[in-house]
C-alpha positions as CSV (number, residue, x, y, z in Angstrom):
1,M,246.5,72.8,311.0
2,F,242.8,72.0,311.1
3,L,243.0,71.1,307.5
4,N,246.0,68.4,308.1
5,K,244.1,67.1,310.9
6,Y,241.0,66.6,309.0
7,I,243.1,64.9,305.8
8,K,244.3,62.4,308.3
9,N,240.6,61.2,309.1
10,K,240.2,58.9,306.2
11,R,236.7,58.3,306.8
12,A,236.2,61.8,306.7
13,K,237.8,62.6,303.6
14,T,236.4,59.8,301.9
15,A,232.6,61.0,302.7
16,F,234.0,64.8,301.5
17,W,234.7,63.6,298.6
18,I,231.7,61.0,298.0
19,L,229.2,64.0,299.1
20,A,231.1,66.6,296.5
21,V,230.4,63.8,293.7
22,M,227.3,63.7,294.3
23,L,226.2,67.2,294.4
24,L,228.7,67.7,291.6
25,L,226.7,65.4,289.8
26,S,223.2,67.3,290.9
27,L,224.5,70.4,289.9
28,F,224.5,69.5,286.2
29,S,221.1,67.9,286.5
30,E,219.9,69.5,283.1
31,I,222.8,68.3,281.2
32,I,222.8,65.0,282.7
33,A,218.9,64.2,282.8
34,N,216.7,66.6,280.2
35,D,214.5,66.0,277.5
36,K,215.7,68.7,275.4
37,P,219.2,68.4,273.3
38,I,222.4,69.9,275.1
39,I,223.5,71.7,271.6
40,L,221.4,71.1,268.4
41,K,222.5,72.3,265.2
42,Y,219.0,73.2,262.6
43,Q,219.7,74.4,259.3
44,G,223.4,75.8,259.8
45,E,222.2,77.7,263.2
46,Y,223.5,76.8,266.8
47,F,220.8,76.2,269.4
48,F,221.0,75.8,272.9
49,P,217.4,74.1,274.4
50,V,218.9,73.5,277.3
51,A,219.4,77.2,278.8
52,K,216.9,79.1,275.9
53,V,213.6,78.2,275.3
54,Y,212.6,77.6,271.7
55,T,209.2,77.6,269.9
56,D,207.7,74.4,267.8
57,A,207.5,76.8,264.8
58,R,211.4,77.2,264.8
59,F,211.9,73.4,263.5
60,G,209.4,73.4,261.3
61,G,206.0,72.8,263.5
62,D,203.1,74.3,263.7
63,F,202.5,75.7,267.1
64,P,204.1,79.0,268.8
65,T,204.6,77.0,272.0
66,E,207.7,75.5,273.6
67,A,209.2,73.1,270.9
68,N,208.7,69.0,272.6
69,Y,211.8,67.3,270.8
70,K,210.5,64.0,271.6
71,D,207.7,64.5,269.1
72,S,208.8,62.5,265.9
73,F,208.0,65.1,263.4
74,I,210.4,67.6,265.2
75,R,213.0,64.9,265.5
76,E,213.0,64.0,261.9
77,N,213.1,67.8,260.9
78,I,216.3,68.5,263.4
79,E,217.5,65.1,261.7
80,E,217.5,66.0,258.2
81,N,218.8,70.0,258.5
82,G,221.1,69.2,260.9
83,Y,221.6,66.9,264.4
84,M,221.3,67.0,268.0
85,I,222.9,65.6,271.1
86,M,220.8,64.6,273.9
87,P,221.7,64.5,277.5
88,P,222.6,60.3,278.8
89,I,219.2,60.3,280.6
90,E,216.7,62.2,277.9
91,F,214.1,62.7,280.4
92,S,213.6,65.5,282.8
93,F,212.3,65.2,287.2
94,N,208.7,65.6,285.5
95,T,208.7,63.9,282.1
96,V,206.4,61.3,281.5
97,D,206.9,58.5,279.5
98,Y,204.0,57.8,277.4
99,E,206.2,55.8,275.1
100,L,206.5,52.8,277.4
101,N,204.4,50.0,276.7
102,E,204.1,48.9,280.2
103,P,202.4,49.7,283.1
104,F,203.3,52.4,285.4
105,P,206.0,52.5,287.4
106,A,208.1,50.3,285.3
107,P,210.8,48.5,286.5
108,P,214.7,49.3,285.6
109,S,215.5,48.8,281.9
110,F,218.0,50.6,279.5
111,R,215.4,53.2,278.9
112,H,215.2,54.1,282.6
113,L,218.0,52.7,284.5
114,L,216.5,52.9,287.8
115,G,212.7,52.7,286.8
116,T,209.7,55.3,286.9
117,D,207.5,56.0,289.5
118,E,204.1,55.3,289.8
119,E,203.1,58.4,287.3
120,G,206.2,57.2,284.4
121,R,208.6,59.8,285.5
122,D,212.0,58.8,285.3
123,I,213.7,57.7,288.9
124,A,217.3,58.6,288.3
125,A,216.6,62.1,286.8
126,R,214.0,63.0,289.9
127,L,216.9,61.7,292.6
128,L,219.6,64.0,290.8
129,Y,217.2,67.0,290.8
130,G,215.9,66.1,294.3
131,L,219.2,66.0,295.7
132,R,220.1,69.7,294.1
133,L,217.1,70.9,295.6
134,S,217.3,69.1,299.1
135,F,220.8,70.2,299.7
136,G,219.9,73.8,298.4
137,F,217.1,73.9,300.8
138,A,219.1,72.6,303.6
139,F,222.2,75.4,303.0
140,L,219.8,78.3,303.0
141,L,217.7,77.2,306.2
142,T,221.5,76.5,307.7
143,L,222.6,79.6,307.0
144,F,219.6,82.0,307.8
145,S,218.8,79.8,310.9
146,S,222.7,80.1,312.3
147,V,222.6,83.9,311.9
148,L,219.9,84.3,314.0
149,G,220.7,81.8,316.5
150,I,224.4,83.0,317.0
151,F,223.3,86.3,317.0
152,I,220.6,85.6,320.0
153,G,223.1,83.5,321.5
154,A,225.7,86.5,321.4
155,V,223.6,89.0,322.8
156,Q,222.1,86.5,325.4
157,G,225.5,85.9,326.5
158,Y,227.5,88.9,326.2
159,F,225.1,91.1,327.7
160,G,223.8,88.7,330.5
161,G,221.7,89.9,333.0
162,K,218.4,90.4,332.7
163,T,218.3,90.2,328.8
164,D,219.8,86.8,329.1
165,I,217.1,85.7,331.7
166,I,214.1,87.1,329.3
167,L,215.8,85.4,326.1
168,Q,216.6,82.0,327.5
169,R,213.0,81.9,329.3
170,V,211.1,82.7,325.7
171,I,214.0,80.4,323.9
172,E,212.7,77.5,326.5
173,I,209.0,78.2,325.9
174,W,209.6,78.1,322.5
175,D,211.5,75.0,322.3
176,S,208.4,73.2,324.4
177,M,206.2,73.8,321.5
178,P,205.4,70.8,319.6
179,Q,206.8,71.8,316.8
180,M,206.2,69.2,314.0
181,F,202.5,69.8,315.1
182,V,202.9,73.4,314.6
183,L,204.6,72.7,311.1
184,I,201.8,70.3,310.1
185,I,199.3,72.8,310.9
186,I,200.9,76.1,309.4
187,A,202.0,74.0,306.2
188,S,198.8,73.1,306.2
189,V,197.1,76.6,306.1
190,F,200.1,78.0,303.4
191,V,200.1,77.3,299.9
192,P,203.2,75.1,299.9
193,S,206.4,76.6,298.1
194,F,210.1,77.1,298.5
195,L,210.0,80.2,300.0
196,T,207.4,79.3,302.3
197,L,208.7,76.0,303.9
198,L,211.8,77.8,304.1
199,L,210.6,80.1,306.8
200,I,208.5,78.1,308.4
201,L,211.1,75.3,309.2
202,L,213.4,78.6,310.3
203,L,210.6,79.4,313.0
204,F,212.3,76.3,314.9
205,S,215.7,75.7,313.8
206,W,217.3,79.0,314.7
207,T,217.2,77.8,318.7
208,E,219.7,75.0,317.7
209,L,223.1,76.8,317.7
210,T,221.6,79.6,320.1
211,G,222.5,77.6,323.5
212,L,226.6,77.2,322.5
213,V,226.9,80.8,321.6
214,R,225.3,81.8,324.5
215,A,228.0,79.8,326.6
216,E,230.9,80.8,324.6
217,F,230.2,84.7,324.9
218,L,229.3,84.2,328.9
219,R,232.7,82.6,329.2
220,A,234.3,85.2,326.9
221,R,233.0,88.1,328.5
222,N,235.2,88.4,331.4
223,F,238.2,87.3,330.1
224,E,241.3,90.1,330.4
225,Y,241.4,91.8,326.6
226,V,237.6,91.9,326.6
227,K,237.8,93.8,329.6
228,A,240.7,96.0,328.3
229,A,238.9,96.5,325.2
230,K,235.9,98.4,327.1
231,A,238.4,100.3,329.0
232,I,239.7,101.8,326.3
233,G,236.0,102.3,324.8
234,V,235.6,99.8,322.2
235,S,231.8,99.4,321.3
236,N,230.2,96.3,322.2
237,F,229.3,95.4,318.5
238,R,232.9,96.0,317.8
239,I,233.8,93.8,320.6
240,M,231.4,91.2,320.1
241,W,232.3,91.0,316.5
242,R,236.5,91.1,316.3
243,H,237.2,89.6,319.5
244,I,234.4,86.9,320.8
245,L,233.0,85.8,317.6
246,P,235.7,84.2,316.4
247,N,236.4,82.1,319.0
248,A,232.9,81.2,319.6
249,L,232.7,80.1,315.8
250,V,235.4,77.5,316.1
251,T,233.3,75.3,318.1
252,T,229.8,76.0,316.7
253,V,230.8,75.5,313.1
254,T,231.4,71.9,314.0
255,F,227.3,71.2,314.1
256,V,226.8,72.9,310.6
257,P,227.0,69.4,308.7
258,F,224.5,68.2,311.7
259,I,222.2,70.9,310.9
260,L,222.2,70.6,307.3
261,A,221.4,66.5,308.0
262,G,218.4,68.1,309.6
263,G,217.1,70.4,307.2
264,I,217.3,67.5,304.7
265,V,215.2,65.2,306.5
266,A,212.9,68.1,307.7
267,L,212.2,68.8,304.2
268,T,211.7,65.0,303.2
269,A,209.0,64.6,306.5
270,L,207.0,67.2,305.6
271,D,207.2,65.8,301.8
272,F,206.0,62.7,302.8
273,L,203.4,63.4,304.7
274,G,202.1,65.4,301.3
275,L,202.6,69.0,303.3
276,G,205.7,70.3,301.8
277,L,206.4,71.0,298.5
278,G,204.2,70.5,295.2
279,Q,204.2,68.5,292.2
280,D,205.9,71.1,290.5
281,Y,209.3,70.0,292.6
282,P,211.4,67.0,292.5
283,S,211.0,65.8,295.9
284,L,212.3,63.2,297.7
285,G,209.7,62.7,300.5
286,D,207.6,61.7,297.4
287,L,209.8,59.1,296.4
288,V,209.5,57.8,299.6
289,R,205.8,58.0,300.0
290,Q,205.9,56.2,296.8
291,G,208.3,53.4,297.7
292,K,205.6,52.8,300.7
293,D,202.9,52.9,298.4
294,N,204.3,50.9,295.8
295,L,205.7,47.6,297.8
296,Q,205.5,45.6,294.7
297,A,207.7,47.9,292.8
298,P,211.1,47.6,295.3
299,W,213.2,49.6,292.9
300,I,211.9,52.7,294.1
301,G,212.3,52.9,297.7
302,L,215.5,50.9,297.1
303,S,216.7,53.6,295.2
304,I,215.5,56.8,297.5
305,F,217.1,54.9,300.4
306,F,220.2,54.2,299.0
307,V,220.6,58.0,298.0
308,L,219.2,59.3,300.9
309,S,221.0,57.2,303.7
310,A,224.0,58.2,301.4
311,M,223.8,61.5,301.6
312,L,223.0,61.6,305.6
313,T,225.5,59.5,306.5
314,M,228.3,61.2,304.1
315,L,227.2,64.7,306.4
316,I,227.5,63.1,309.8
317,F,231.0,61.1,308.6
318,I,232.1,65.4,307.5
319,G,230.5,67.0,310.9
320,E,232.9,64.1,312.9
321,G,236.1,64.9,310.8
322,V,235.6,68.7,311.9
323,R,234.3,68.2,315.3
324,D,237.5,65.5,315.9
325,A,239.6,68.1,313.8
326,M,238.9,71.2,316.3
327,D,239.4,69.0,319.4
328,K,242.3,70.4,320.8
329,R,242.5,67.4,323.2
330,K,243.3,65.0,320.2
331,R,246.4,65.4,318.3
């Protein structure tokens, strides 16, 4: 029933497929954009540099460090003794193109379809890797914050009384704090990394579903089947888990795409302010900052604008489609 309603929503269905293609491409970023060959044959033996590290000495070089497949000496040795298949984009997100004969940022060309950033890195590659990083970060943030928020909201709504009052006052005080300033302070104290930023944003994002789950549990705890379950001695946890939570999830799941979009925006904003992930990560927020700082290179700002706005718009359309499909008032 839900799936049929969602499929009939053409805008939501189209948004789902567009977002699915974007995420599918980003999942295979190493095969699409990389400075290492996908497959390599050397002296009759096959190698897979995308998945495994090989030394420079293995292909006729002199160093025990990882092979540089863009080095002319290594490439000639490989081509004389075999072949290698490079990805469509021969640059990873952190590969600096030192062979360009023009200053950075370089405009779009056959070598760099979307141009380079101010450090000479391919923008298309950074967008692919950045999409995967941003969505993965937002997915984990949504998962953990939803679990925590649903649990606290369920405890509030089911037990009520003093438990509900105390937790509700704590949430009201917590929500009244200037979140962005607190995030900036914490992010400036701790060394930014994927895990630390996830924990920092989790401190404030868990309250988004608490009120909705609390209301559903307050309403459902007085239903006849809940009272009957209590009368025959069913434990509180089993009642909450088996009888009330499934009904509460029907309404809360409609907010998941919006929470995902909020997580992507939060990470991008911190990266834009320089308080997010470092240079070791492909950051969409860093591209936004570069677009602002390099107005003479409009390809940077336009590229990140279209990609970021498309991803967020598709998430919003999907969320609206899920909401409409679960609305019992609409046939």
